[in-house]
C-alpha positions as YAML, in Angstrom:
chain: A
units: angstrom
residues:
- id: 1
  name: MET
  ca: [10.62, -97.27, 0.76]
- id: 2
  name: ASP
  ca: [10.14, -93.49, 1.30]
- id: 3
  name: ARG
  ca: [12.13, -92.21, 4.15]
- id: 4
  name: LEU
  ca: [9.40, -91.21, 7.11]
- id: 5
  name: LEU
  ca: [9.78, -87.81, 8.27]
- id: 6
  name: LEU
  ca: [8.75, -86.39, 12.21]
- id: 7
  name: ILE
  ca: [7.30, -82.97, 12.61]
- id: 8
  name: ASP
  ca: [10.46, -81.37, 13.56]
- id: 9
  name: GLU
  ca: [12.19, -82.37, 10.44]
- id: 10
  name: VAL
  ca: [9.31, -81.64, 7.87]
- id: 11
  name: ALA
  ca: [9.31, -78.14, 9.95]
- id: 12
  name: GLU
  ca: [13.19, -77.76, 9.08]
- id: 13
  name: MET
  ca: [12.53, -78.41, 5.64]
- id: 14
  name: THR
  ca: [9.86, -76.30, 4.80]
- id: 15
  name: ARG
  ca: [10.85, -73.55, 7.28]
- id: 16
  name: LYS
  ca: [7.57, -73.66, 9.08]
- id: 17
  name: SER
  ca: [7.16, -73.92, 12.64]
- id: 18
  name: PRO
  ca: [5.91, -77.41, 13.86]
- id: 19
  name: SER
  ca: [2.66, -75.64, 15.40]
- id: 20
  name: THR
  ca: [2.21, -74.23, 11.78]
- id: 21
  name: LEU
  ca: [2.45, -77.60, 10.29]
- id: 22
  name: ARG
  ca: [0.11, -79.11, 12.90]
- id: 23
  name: TRP
  ca: [-2.40, -76.35, 12.16]
- id: 24
  name: PHE
  ca: [-2.16, -77.35, 8.25]
- id: 25
  name: ARG
  ca: [-2.83, -80.74, 9.42]
- id: 26
  name: HIS
  ca: [-5.91, -79.85, 11.44]
- id: 27
  name: ILE
  ca: [-7.45, -77.55, 8.56]
- id: 28
  name: GLY
  ca: [-6.49, -80.16, 5.78]
- id: 29
  name: ALA
  ca: [-3.64, -78.24, 4.21]
- id: 30
  name: GLY
  ca: [0.02, -78.93, 3.98]
- id: 31
  name: PRO
  ca: [1.78, -82.42, 3.02]
- id: 32
  name: LYS
  ca: [-0.07, -85.47, 3.38]
- id: 33
  name: SER
  ca: [0.67, -87.13, 7.04]
- id: 34
  name: ALA
  ca: [-0.47, -90.01, 8.66]
- id: 35
  name: LYS
  ca: [-0.32, -91.16, 12.29]
- id: 36
  name: LEU
  ca: [1.88, -94.02, 13.57]
- id: 37
  name: GLY
  ca: [0.65, -95.18, 17.08]
- id: 38
  name: ARG
  ca: [0.76, -91.66, 18.51]
- id: 39
  name: ARG
  ca: [3.29, -89.81, 16.21]
- id: 40
  name: VAL
  ca: [2.71, -88.06, 13.08]
- id: 41
  name: VAL
  ca: [4.63, -88.78, 10.05]
- id: 42
  name: TYR
  ca: [4.82, -87.29, 6.68]
- id: 43
  name: ARG
  ca: [6.69, -89.48, 3.67]
- id: 44
  name: GLU
  ca: [9.45, -87.48, 2.28]
- id: 45
  name: SER
  ca: [8.05, -87.75, -1.33]
- id: 46
  name: ASP
  ca: [4.68, -86.26, -0.04]
- id: 47
  name: VAL
  ca: [6.31, -83.01, 1.26]
- id: 48
  name: LEU
  ca: [8.72, -82.38, -1.58]
- id: 49
  name: ALA
  ca: [5.70, -82.88, -3.82]
- id: 50
  name: TRP
  ca: [3.67, -80.58, -1.80]
- id: 51
  name: LEU
  ca: [6.89, -78.25, -2.21]
- id: 52
  name: ASP
  ca: [6.61, -78.34, -5.81]
- id: 53
  name: GLU
  ca: [2.82, -77.81, -5.77]
- id: 54
  name: GLN
  ca: [3.64, -74.64, -4.09]
- id: 55
  name: PHE
  ca: [5.93, -73.36, -6.36]
- id: 56
  name: ALA
  ca: [3.93, -74.10, -9.25]
- id: 57
  name: ALA
  ca: [0.70, -72.13, -7.52]
- id: 58
  name: THR
  ca: [2.87, -69.10, -7.32]
- id: 59
  name: GLY
  ca: [4.41, -69.37, -10.80]
- id: 60
  name: GLY
  ca: [7.92, -69.86, -9.04]
...
């Protein structure tokens, strides 16, 4: 099973602020996320896949 990350952990991994990640979630961008109860969580593999996509899109 994938490790579930909270928004602060994803913010640290991506060097984005939690508010930026909330905005990404609002507009449908950023890594996939889900709500469990009142908390937004991210699967670690989804965050890593999203980061790989960002590098691929910029030729990095």
